[in-house]
N, C-alpha and C positions, 0 to 999 in steps of 0.2 A: 204323754211327755214328748216334746218335740226334740228328738235327739239324732235324727238321721238327716243326711244331706250330702251333697257333693262338695268337698272342700275346694275353695278357690285359692289358687296358688300363684305366687310370683317365682320366677327363677327356674333354673334348670333342674333336672332330676338328680344331679350329683353336684350340688353347689359347694363352694368353699365355706368353711365354718365362720371365718371372720373376714368379711370383705374389706378391702383397703379403703382409706378415706377417699371420698369423691366417687365411689361406686354408684352407678345408676340405680335408683330405687327399684326400677322395674326388673333388675337382675338379681335382687336379693332373694335368698331362700326363705320365703314366708308364705303361710297359708292360714285360712280361717276354717275351723270346723265347729259345728253346732255344739254348744255346751251341754253336758249331761249332768244330772243331779250329783253323780259321783265326782264331778269336777269342782263342786262348790267349796270344799275345804281349801283347795288350791286358790280359787278366786278370792276367798276371804283372806288368805295369807298374803296375797299380792296387794289387796286393798290396805291392809294394816301394816305393810312394810313401811319402815320409818322414812324411806326415800319417797314414798308415794303419798303418805297420809296427809302432809301439809296441803296438798293440792286437790284433795277430793273429800267428799262426805261419805264415809262408808255406808253401805246398805246392810240391813238385817238379812239373815239367810232367807227368810220367807219372801223378801222382795226379789232376791235373785231367783228363787224357785218360781215365783210368778212370771218373771221375765223369760225363763226357760219354757214355760208352758203356754203363755198367752200369745196368740198369733200376731198381735200388734207390735210385739217385740221381736228382735233378733239378738240372741245372746251367743257369742262365739268365744272359743279359746283361740288365741293367736299362737301358732306353732312356727318355729324358725330354726335355722341352723342345719347342719348336714344331716342330723337325725330327726329334724322337725320336732324337737322337744317343746314343751309349753314355755312361752316367753311372756304371756300376758293374756288379757281378755278385753272384749269389746261388747258394748250394748248399744243397739239401735232401738229407737222408739218412734212410733208414728208410721209403722210400715203399712198400715191399712188406713191411714189418715185420709179422709175424703178430699182434703185440700192439698194432698200430695206434698205435705211438709214433713220431712223425715228428720229426726233429731239424732245426732251423735251424742248419746246420753253419757257414754263413758268409754274412754280408751286408756287403759293402764298397762304399762309394760314393765317387766322386771329388767330386761336387758336394754341398756341405754347407750347412746353414743355410737351406734353402729349403723344408723340409717333405717332401722326397723320401723320407727315411728312414722317417717315419711312414706315408706313403702306401704305401711298399713293404711295411712290416710288415703293414699291413691287407690288402694284396693277398695276402701269403703266408699269413696266417691263413685267408683265404677258401679258398685253394688247399688248405691242410692239412685243414681241417675239411669243406669242401663237396665238393672234388674227390677228395681222397685218403682221406676218411672216417676221419681220425685220431681217436683217443680222447684222445691227449695230444700236445701240440705243445711241444717243449722246446728249450732252448739253454743254452750257458754263455758267460759274458762275463768278461773280466778285471776285477778289482776296480778297477783304475786307470782303466777306461773309464767314468767317471762319467756322461758324456753318454748313452752307450748304456744304462746301467743305468736312468737316469731315463726314457728313452724306453720301454723294455720294461715298466717298472712302470706307467707312465701308460697303456699299451695293454693292461693287464689281466694281465700275466704275474706269477706269484707266485714269490717266492724260496723254494727248497726247501732250500738249504744252501750250504756253501762248501767247496771243496777247497783247504785252506790251503797256501799257498806251493807250488803244484803246477806252476807254469811259470817257467822261467828268464827273467829280464829282463836284457838287456845292451845296450850301445851308448850313445853320447853320455855316456860317463863313468859310466853305471849298471852295476852288477853285483850282482844279487840275485834275489829271487823275488817273484812275485805270486800271488794266490789267484784261483781261478775261482768265479764265482757261478753256481749252477744255478738256472734259472727255467723255469716251465712254465705252460701253460694247458690245461684240460680241455675236452672238447667241450660239457659242460653249462654251463661258465663262459662259453664263447664264445656259446652259444645265448642265455644271459641278457643278454649285451652287445648282441646283435643285437635282442633283444626290447625293450631299453631305448633302442634307436637310438643306441648308442655306436659302432657300426661304420659307420653310414651305409647307403645303399642298395647293393645288389650292383653291382659294377663291370660294365660291359658288355664282353663279349668280342668283339673285332673281328678279322676275318680279314684279314691283309695279303696282297694278291694279288701273286704273282710276275710279273715281266714277262719 
């Protein structure tokens, strides 16, 4: 089971719990730690939360177990706030892709409206391009997820196309289909953003000591 690693962290060692509007995402208290099998009940609860369910297709537990164990994946718990409590989870796929194409498979947060999503996206871009040496970092997002579409576009992801009516939408009286929007960023595009100081300084990786 792949459950050890050095958490990568944004922010100071003693951050404020609720940053004010307009706070630089690079200063938000957030970090990623490798998911353990004991975290999967929490992961499932976040996926099936009524605020998240319309925008994702939940995985079976065995799929998450595979993503925790298989080296081509990176499965992380997102921790934030003054006490670094769990606020969501992230899955990357294609980490050993020979074409250096890494997918942001899933980003789901419980805490919304505090800038944690933007901070997390910047942290993941750093991981994809600096640590995994990706040439292409890509994702798909449901067309109805307007908030996520705006976030990714504002963070430099470019729309590549749409898979029209490719996912079934049901529940709460709805029964139809939604389209998936494909978006990506290339390594040279990310390097240009770094050169223009659009990504901020590199986050400092802090090792959490076990007791």
